[in-house]
mmCIF file of the C-alpha atoms, coordinates in Angstrom:
data_MODEL
# 
_entry.id   MODEL 
# 
loop_
_atom_site.group_PDB 
_atom_site.id 
_atom_site.type_symbol 
_atom_site.label_atom_id 
_atom_site.label_alt_id 
_atom_site.label_comp_id 
_atom_site.label_asym_id 
_atom_site.label_entity_id 
_atom_site.label_seq_id 
_atom_site.pdbx_PDB_ins_code 
_atom_site.Cartn_x 
_atom_site.Cartn_y 
_atom_site.Cartn_z 
_atom_site.occupancy 
_atom_site.B_iso_or_equiv 
_atom_site.pdbx_formal_charge 
_atom_site.auth_seq_id 
_atom_site.auth_comp_id 
_atom_site.auth_asym_id 
_atom_site.auth_atom_id 
_atom_site.pdbx_PDB_model_num 
ATOM 1  C CA . MET A 1 1  ? 95.775  110.362 108.501 1.00 0.00 ? 1  MET A CA 1 
ATOM 2  C CA . ILE A 1 2  ? 94.843  113.222 106.198 1.00 0.00 ? 2  ILE A CA 1 
ATOM 3  C CA . SER A 1 3  ? 97.662  115.147 104.562 1.00 0.00 ? 3  SER A CA 1 
ATOM 4  C CA . ALA A 1 4  ? 97.661  118.697 103.262 1.00 0.00 ? 4  ALA A CA 1 
ATOM 5  C CA . ALA A 1 5  ? 98.195  117.195 99.793  1.00 0.00 ? 5  ALA A CA 1 
ATOM 6  C CA . ASP A 1 6  ? 94.995  115.143 100.221 1.00 0.00 ? 6  ASP A CA 1 
ATOM 7  C CA . VAL A 1 7  ? 93.023  118.256 101.139 1.00 0.00 ? 7  VAL A CA 1 
ATOM 8  C CA . ARG A 1 8  ? 94.602  120.301 98.357  1.00 0.00 ? 8  ARG A CA 1 
ATOM 9  C CA . GLY A 1 9  ? 93.841  117.598 95.790  1.00 0.00 ? 9  GLY A CA 1 
ATOM 10 C CA . PHE A 1 10 ? 90.241  117.351 96.906  1.00 0.00 ? 10 PHE A CA 1 
ATOM 11 C CA . VAL A 1 11 ? 89.716  121.128 96.890  1.00 0.00 ? 11 VAL A CA 1 
ATOM 12 C CA . LEU A 1 12 ? 91.235  121.554 93.444  1.00 0.00 ? 12 LEU A CA 1 
ATOM 13 C CA . ALA A 1 13 ? 89.225  118.639 92.060  1.00 0.00 ? 13 ALA A CA 1 
ATOM 14 C CA . GLU A 1 14 ? 86.046  120.163 93.482  1.00 0.00 ? 14 GLU A CA 1 
ATOM 15 C CA . LEU A 1 15 ? 86.916  123.500 91.882  1.00 0.00 ? 15 LEU A CA 1 
ATOM 16 C CA . HIS A 1 16 ? 87.960  122.089 88.507  1.00 0.00 ? 16 HIS A CA 1 
ATOM 17 C CA . SER A 1 17 ? 85.256  123.949 86.564  1.00 0.00 ? 17 SER A CA 1 
ATOM 18 C CA . GLU A 1 18 ? 85.695  127.179 88.505  1.00 0.00 ? 18 GLU A CA 1 
ATOM 19 C CA . LEU A 1 19 ? 89.447  127.103 87.921  1.00 0.00 ? 19 LEU A CA 1 
ATOM 20 C CA . ALA A 1 20 ? 88.915  126.502 84.208  1.00 0.00 ? 20 ALA A CA 1 
ATOM 21 C CA . ASP A 1 21 ? 86.526  129.460 84.088  1.00 0.00 ? 21 ASP A CA 1 
ATOM 22 C CA . VAL A 1 22 ? 89.392  131.772 85.108  1.00 0.00 ? 22 VAL A CA 1 
ATOM 23 C CA . GLY A 1 23 ? 91.933  130.042 82.855  1.00 0.00 ? 23 GLY A CA 1 
ATOM 24 C CA . LEU A 1 24 ? 93.664  127.896 85.472  1.00 0.00 ? 24 LEU A CA 1 
ATOM 25 C CA . THR A 1 25 ? 94.329  124.207 85.957  1.00 0.00 ? 25 THR A CA 1 
ATOM 26 C CA . ALA A 1 26 ? 95.222  122.474 89.211  1.00 0.00 ? 26 ALA A CA 1 
ATOM 27 C CA . ALA A 1 27 ? 98.863  122.460 88.076  1.00 0.00 ? 27 ALA A CA 1 
ATOM 28 C CA . ASP A 1 28 ? 98.772  126.275 87.842  1.00 0.00 ? 28 ASP A CA 1 
ATOM 29 C CA . VAL A 1 29 ? 97.640  126.718 91.443  1.00 0.00 ? 29 VAL A CA 1 
ATOM 30 C CA . GLY A 1 30 ? 100.339 127.625 93.941  1.00 0.00 ? 30 GLY A CA 1 
ATOM 31 C CA . ASP A 1 31 ? 99.862  127.317 97.664  1.00 0.00 ? 31 ASP A CA 1 
ATOM 32 C CA . ASP A 1 32 ? 99.572  131.094 97.922  1.00 0.00 ? 32 ASP A CA 1 
ATOM 33 C CA . LEU A 1 33 ? 96.674  131.391 95.451  1.00 0.00 ? 33 LEU A CA 1 
ATOM 34 C CA . ASP A 1 34 ? 93.769  133.073 97.177  1.00 0.00 ? 34 ASP A CA 1 
ATOM 35 C CA . LEU A 1 35 ? 90.647  131.524 95.691  1.00 0.00 ? 35 LEU A CA 1 
ATOM 36 C CA . ILE A 1 36 ? 88.506  134.576 96.379  1.00 0.00 ? 36 ILE A CA 1 
ATOM 37 C CA . ASP A 1 37 ? 91.040  137.193 95.213  1.00 0.00 ? 37 ASP A CA 1 
ATOM 38 C CA . ALA A 1 38 ? 91.645  135.158 92.033  1.00 0.00 ? 38 ALA A CA 1 
ATOM 39 C CA . HIS A 1 39 ? 87.877  135.163 91.397  1.00 0.00 ? 39 HIS A CA 1 
ATOM 40 C CA . VAL A 1 40 ? 87.727  131.367 91.423  1.00 0.00 ? 40 VAL A CA 1 
ATOM 41 C CA . ILE A 1 41 ? 84.981  131.427 94.067  1.00 0.00 ? 41 ILE A CA 1 
ATOM 42 C CA . ASP A 1 42 ? 83.192  133.978 96.201  1.00 0.00 ? 42 ASP A CA 1 
ATOM 43 C CA . SER A 1 43 ? 82.650  133.900 99.948  1.00 0.00 ? 43 SER A CA 1 
ATOM 44 C CA . PHE A 1 44 ? 79.611  131.622 99.554  1.00 0.00 ? 44 PHE A CA 1 
ATOM 45 C CA . GLY A 1 45 ? 81.747  129.297 97.450  1.00 0.00 ? 45 GLY A CA 1 
ATOM 46 C CA . MET A 1 46 ? 84.290  129.215 100.266 1.00 0.00 ? 46 MET A CA 1 
ATOM 47 C CA . LEU A 1 47 ? 81.578  128.092 102.662 1.00 0.00 ? 47 LEU A CA 1 
ATOM 48 C CA . GLU A 1 48 ? 80.616  125.373 100.177 1.00 0.00 ? 48 GLU A CA 1 
ATOM 49 C CA . ILE A 1 49 ? 84.233  124.180 99.972  1.00 0.00 ? 49 ILE A CA 1 
ATOM 50 C CA . ILE A 1 50 ? 84.505  124.095 103.754 1.00 0.00 ? 50 ILE A CA 1 
ATOM 51 C CA . ALA A 1 51 ? 81.319  122.008 103.960 1.00 0.00 ? 51 ALA A CA 1 
ATOM 52 C CA . ALA A 1 52 ? 82.506  119.695 101.175 1.00 0.00 ? 52 ALA A CA 1 
ATOM 53 C CA . VAL A 1 53 ? 85.891  119.164 102.856 1.00 0.00 ? 53 VAL A CA 1 
ATOM 54 C CA . GLU A 1 54 ? 84.250  118.423 106.197 1.00 0.00 ? 54 GLU A CA 1 
ATOM 55 C CA . ALA A 1 55 ? 81.821  115.975 104.599 1.00 0.00 ? 55 ALA A CA 1 
ATOM 56 C CA . HIS A 1 56 ? 84.423  114.262 102.405 1.00 0.00 ? 56 HIS A CA 1 
ATOM 57 C CA . PHE A 1 57 ? 86.930  113.765 105.219 1.00 0.00 ? 57 PHE A CA 1 
ATOM 58 C CA . SER A 1 58 ? 84.290  113.215 107.951 1.00 0.00 ? 58 SER A CA 1 
ATOM 59 C CA . LEU A 1 59 ? 85.558  116.167 109.961 1.00 0.00 ? 59 LEU A CA 1 
ATOM 60 C CA . GLU A 1 60 ? 84.142  119.044 111.916 1.00 0.00 ? 60 GLU A CA 1 
ATOM 61 C CA . ILE A 1 61 ? 86.690  121.820 111.870 1.00 0.00 ? 61 ILE A CA 1 
ATOM 62 C CA . ASP A 1 62 ? 86.717  125.050 113.840 1.00 0.00 ? 62 ASP A CA 1 
ATOM 63 C CA . PHE A 1 63 ? 88.260  127.610 111.510 1.00 0.00 ? 63 PHE A CA 1 
ATOM 64 C CA . GLU A 1 64 ? 88.316  130.299 114.226 1.00 0.00 ? 64 GLU A CA 1 
ATOM 65 C CA . GLU A 1 65 ? 92.026  129.630 114.818 1.00 0.00 ? 65 GLU A CA 1 
ATOM 66 C CA . LEU A 1 66 ? 92.980  130.144 111.165 1.00 0.00 ? 66 LEU A CA 1 
ATOM 67 C CA . ASP A 1 67 ? 93.924  133.683 110.182 1.00 0.00 ? 67 ASP A CA 1 
ATOM 68 C CA . PRO A 1 68 ? 90.931  134.947 108.167 1.00 0.00 ? 68 PRO A CA 1 
ATOM 69 C CA . ASP A 1 69 ? 93.303  136.325 105.534 1.00 0.00 ? 69 ASP A CA 1 
ATOM 70 C CA . GLN A 1 70 ? 94.574  132.790 104.925 1.00 0.00 ? 70 GLN A CA 1 
ATOM 71 C CA . LEU A 1 71 ? 91.243  130.991 104.932 1.00 0.00 ? 71 LEU A CA 1 
ATOM 72 C CA . SER A 1 72 ? 90.819  131.216 101.168 1.00 0.00 ? 72 SER A CA 1 
ATOM 73 C CA . ALA A 1 73 ? 94.487  130.560 100.285 1.00 0.00 ? 73 ALA A CA 1 
ATOM 74 C CA . VAL A 1 74 ? 94.933  126.996 99.033  1.00 0.00 ? 74 VAL A CA 1 
ATOM 75 C CA . GLY A 1 75 ? 98.096  126.085 100.965 1.00 0.00 ? 75 GLY A CA 1 
ATOM 76 C CA . PRO A 1 76 ? 97.274  127.518 104.385 1.00 0.00 ? 76 PRO A CA 1 
ATOM 77 C CA . PHE A 1 77 ? 93.727  126.134 104.173 1.00 0.00 ? 77 PHE A CA 1 
ATOM 78 C CA . SER A 1 78 ? 94.984  122.648 103.243 1.00 0.00 ? 78 SER A CA 1 
ATOM 79 C CA . HIS A 1 79 ? 97.664  122.613 105.947 1.00 0.00 ? 79 HIS A CA 1 
ATOM 80 C CA . PHE A 1 80 ? 95.212  123.843 108.570 1.00 0.00 ? 80 PHE A CA 1 
ATOM 81 C CA . VAL A 1 81 ? 92.635  121.151 107.733 1.00 0.00 ? 81 VAL A CA 1 
ATOM 82 C CA . ALA A 1 82 ? 95.329  118.447 107.822 1.00 0.00 ? 82 ALA A CA 1 
ATOM 83 C CA . ALA A 1 83 ? 96.653  119.686 111.184 1.00 0.00 ? 83 ALA A CA 1 
ATOM 84 C CA . GLU A 1 84 ? 93.165  119.867 112.657 1.00 0.00 ? 84 GLU A CA 1 
ATOM 85 C CA . ALA A 1 85 ? 92.358  116.366 111.394 1.00 0.00 ? 85 ALA A CA 1 
ATOM 86 C CA . ASP A 1 86 ? 95.586  115.068 112.901 1.00 0.00 ? 86 ASP A CA 1 
ATOM 87 C CA . GLY A 1 87 ? 94.644  116.583 116.256 1.00 0.00 ? 87 GLY A CA 1 
ATOM 88 C CA . ALA A 1 88 ? 91.094  115.208 116.211 1.00 0.00 ? 88 ALA A CA 1 
# 
């Protein structure tokens, strides 16, 4: 079983350098942080994170059901991936 905390931890570890570039650490990141709005990554970076999450957790996730405004927010993204993995 994959938890939202597992997904969150993986995403933040993958983005360690990008977070540091904008003066953040994983401990600074709240669930509502939008990675694109905070200039941590751009839309291409979001696609890379999605691919990395799918590869790391051996998942194929359809993000069509996730509100596009929440796709790049750490908490909603992590919870969505965990819920989708649980339903797979």
